[in-house]
N, C-alpha and C positions, 0 to 999 in steps of 0.2 A: 382214331388217328392212324394214318398210314405209317408203316415202319420207317420209310425214308424221311417223312416229316418229323417223326419222333426222334430220330437220330440227329436231325438238324437242331431241334430244340434242346436236346441233351447236350450237344456240343457247345451251343451258345451259352447254356447255363454253366457248364464246366469252365468255359473261358471267363465268364463273369466272376465266378468264384476264385479263379486263379488270379484275376486282377485285384479283387477285393481283399483277399486274405493277407497279402503283404502289407496293405494299407492299415488293416486292423493290427497286425503284428507290430508295425512301426509306431502306432499310436499307444501301444501298451508294452513298452520295452521292459526288460528285466534290469532293475537298477538296485544297487546296494550302496547305501550311505552310512556314514558314522555320525552320531550325535553325541557331543560331550556335554555333560550336565555340570552345573555349579554346585550340586548337592550330593551328599552321600546316600547310599541305598537305605541306610537305617532310618532316614526321614522319608518314610514310605509314601506320604501324601504329596509333598512338594516334588520329590524325586519321581514318585509314581506318576505324576502328570506327564512326564516325558515318555514313560513306558506305555501309558494309556494312548498317547498320541501315536507312538510307533505302531502299536497293535491295530489302531484304527486304520492307519495308512495301509498296512499289510492286508487287512481284511477287505478294504475297498478296492484293492487291486489284485485280488486272488494271489497274494504273496509275490507279485511281480515287482513291487516296490518295497524293499525291506530297509528299515533304518535301525541300525544297532545302537543301543543306548549304553553309554559308559558313564560311570559315576565320577565325581570330582576326583582328580588325581590319577585316574587310570591312564588317560592319554595326556592331559594337561591339567595344571592346577585349576581349581574351581573359578578363581577370579580372572583367569586368562581365557575363559570360554569364548568371549566375543573376539578376542585377538586371533584365536585359532581358526575361527570361522571366517573372519575377514581375510586372513592370509590363505584360506583354503587348505589349511592343515587338516581340518575336518569340514564336511559339507554344511553342518549346522550345529547349533547348540541350544540348550535350554537353561535360561539364566534370568536374572533380574537386572534390568537396565541401569538401575541406580548404582550398581557396583562400578560403573565406568564414569563416574562424575569427574574423576581425575583427568579424563580425556576432554570432557565437556560437561558442565553441570546440567545441560539440556537433557541428558540421558535420564536424569532422575524424574523428570516431569511425566514420562510415559510409564513409570513404575509406580511411584508414590512420592509425594512431597508433603512436608508438614502442613497440616490444615488444608489438605487437598480434597480429592474426591473419595467417596466410599466405594466399595466394590461394585455395586450396581451402577453407580454414576460413572465409574471408570469404563465399564462395558458400554454404557450408553454413549459416552463421548467417543470411544474408540470406534464402535460399529456404526453409529448414527449421527454423531455430532462433528465429524471431520477430523477426529483425533488420529485415525488410521492413516489418512492421507498426509496430514501434517507430520506425524511421526516418521513415516517412511520417506518423506522428503528429506528429513534430517538423517535418518539411519543410512540412506543411500550414500552419504558422504563417507561412511565407514565400510562400504562395500557389502552391506547386508540389507535384507528385507525382513521386517518383523511381523509376528502374529501373536496376539494374546493367546497364552497357553497355560492359563491357571490364574487363580486369585485367592489370596489368603483371607480376604475380608479384613475388617479392622483388627489390627494386632494389639497385643498387650503392651503396656508401658515398661515392662521389664522387672527384673529382680534386683532388690536393693538390700544391702547388709544393715542399713539403718533407715529410719523413717524420714520421709520428705514431706514437711508441712509448709515450708516457706521457700521463697527463692533463695534466701540466704543459706538454706540447707544444701543447695546445689553447688555452692562455692568450693572449688577444689576437688569435687567428687570425680573420681576416675571411673569412667563408664565405657563399656564396650558398645560403641555406636559410631558408625562411620558416615561418610558421604555428606549429603546436604543436611541431614538431621543432626549430624555431629557439629556442623558449622553453626546451626541454630543454637544448639545447647551450649556451645562454646561461648556464645554471646551472653549467656546467663550464668556463667561461672564453671560449667562442667569442663573437665579435661577429657575429650573424646579419645578412645582407643580403638584402633582397627585390628580386630582379631578374627581369625577363622573360627567356624563353629566348634571344631574339636579342641580349640585352645581356651574356650570360655570357662568351662568347668574348673580346670586346674587353676586358672587365674583368680576366679572367685574364691576358691577354696584356700588358696595361699594368701589372699588379701592383696594381690597385685593390682586388682581392680576392686572398686566398691559396688559396682552395679553392672548389669548387662541386659540388653534386650535381644530377643531372637524373633519368635513368631507369635505363638499363642500356647494355650494350655497343653494341647496334644503333643506338639513338638517339644515344648519346654520340659514337660514331664519325662519324655524319652531321654533328653539330655541330662536330666537329674539335677537341674538348678535348685530345686526345692530343698536339696540336701545341704546346700552351702550358702543360701541366702533366704532370709525369713520373710521379707516383705515383697509382695507381688502387686505392682501398680498397674492402673488402667486409666484411660485408654492410651494406646500408642498413637498419640496425635500426629506423629510424623508418618504414620502408615495407616491411613484411613481405609485403604483398600488396595493392597499391593498386587500389581499385575506382574505375573511372570511372562516372559516372552520366549517364543521359538524364533531364533534368528537363522536365516539361511543365506549362505554366500550368494551374492547377487548374480554372479556368472553361472553358478550351478542352477540357480532358480530359472534363469533365462533358457537354459538347456532343456528344462523339463517340458514334456508335452502339456498342452493346455489342460487336458483332463487330469493329469497328475498335479498340476498347480491347484486346480479346484479341490482336489482331494486333500492336499496339504492344508489348505485354508479351512476346509470343513473339519478335518481331524483336529486341528488346533482349537477350533471353536468348541468342539465336543470335549476336549481335554480341559478347556477353560471352565466349562460348566461342571465337569466332573470334580475338579479340584475344589472349587468353591463349595459344592454340595457336600463333599467328603469332610472338609474342615468343619462345616456347620454341624455335621453329624457327630464328629469326634470331640470337639472342644467342650461341650457341656459336661459330659461324663468325666473328662479329664480334669476339668476345673473342680468338680465335686470331690474327686479323689484328692486333689491337692489341698483343698481347704480342710477336708476330713483328716488329712495327715499333718495338719498344723500350720500350713501356709497362711500368712496374714494378708488378706486381700484389702487393698487400699485404693481409693480414687485419688488422682492428682487434684490438688486444691485449685479453686478458680484463680487464686493469686499466681500459682505456677503456670497455669494454662494461659492466662492473659499476658504474662511476661514473655512466654515463648511465642505467642502470636505476634506480639510487638517485634520481637527479634526476627521472626520469620519475614515480616513485611519489610523490615530494614534490609535484610539480606537479599530479598528479591530486587529491591531497588538498586542495591549495589551491583549485583550481577547483571541486571538488565542494562545498566548504564554502559557496560563494556562488551556485552555479548548479544548481538542481534537475534541469533537463533533462540537463545533462552527467552529473550523478551517476547518474541513472536509466539512462542509456545506457552509461556506462563500467562500471558494476557488472554490467549484463547481459552486455556483451561479455567482461569478464574472467572471469565465471563460466563462460561458454561456452568460452573459451580454455582454462581449467584442465581441463575435462573432455576437450576435444579433445587436449591434449598427453598426458594419461594414455593415451589410445588410440594416439596417434602413437608414443609411447615403446615400446608393446607390439609394434606391427607395422611401421608406416611407417619409423620411425627405424632399427630393426634391419635391415630390408631395404635401405634406402638406404645405410646405413653399410657393409654387406657389399658392395653393388654398387660403391661408390666404391673400396673396397680391392681388389676383384677386377677392375676394369674393364680392366686391361691383360692379363688372362689369358684373356679370352673369345675 
């Protein structure tokens, strides 16, 4: 190549680079956000889901998009995380949408409702069955967009200071349980109490409440409930598979480059899988320790479960009659649940039942 031609080519290449570089820079800006959690750092798995999400976002953007995570109370109280995000006090939050049933009971459907979906079914409905689109159509009214960002799996039924054998045993029982689940249990005689996680232990210890539910063996052991209540019931029929959400302020979301939006979605999905897997790893050993330490493990009786199912269906009818958003979402979820359990009965349930019966023979 002649020297004159080489210089022309080099100049053209330099010009192209000069044009392209700003475009690349603009598509990968340096951004710093704050995320407020509804959970304390001590609950390393459910709080850890937000940290895992934040780390994923940073790694996928070469640290250009950084999201600082704050535990409940550092910036705003845990139960005000959604409000802070909606008002753009913070750009996003990590929370459970059923905390906000006081605004609209529809929020509960996308986290967990009594006799709803289990963890895998929640993910199936959200990612493949139209749940994400339906949920975000509703969340948009509150100025946010939501992403699944963790799942606890089926939770435990909670800690009780006395045995629960019949529906009559629930009459007048003061229990830490809120939201939609509290409304269901109220129909069968329970007196629901809304308490933050840090207030549960002293309330049980003093006898201010008779029972409390939280999550499952790993988190419950950390909070020490086994020291102040003897009976540990299962299952938490009101939380068959509780989804945690990362909510992003809708205006801040719309400002993000498309590549960053994709990264947020993928990081949340990764955190969703991480949390579910981590709880499944931690809960068995924690339950063994609790039982070895004297905890009395008990199943809810069919009488109690049937009464609560009846109360649940009554409540859905009452709310649906006056809330179109709730009716639209609960009808869609229940239709999906019906098809899912037809399939689970054919394969999953049969397999799981056999494995439970044969686990000591392997």
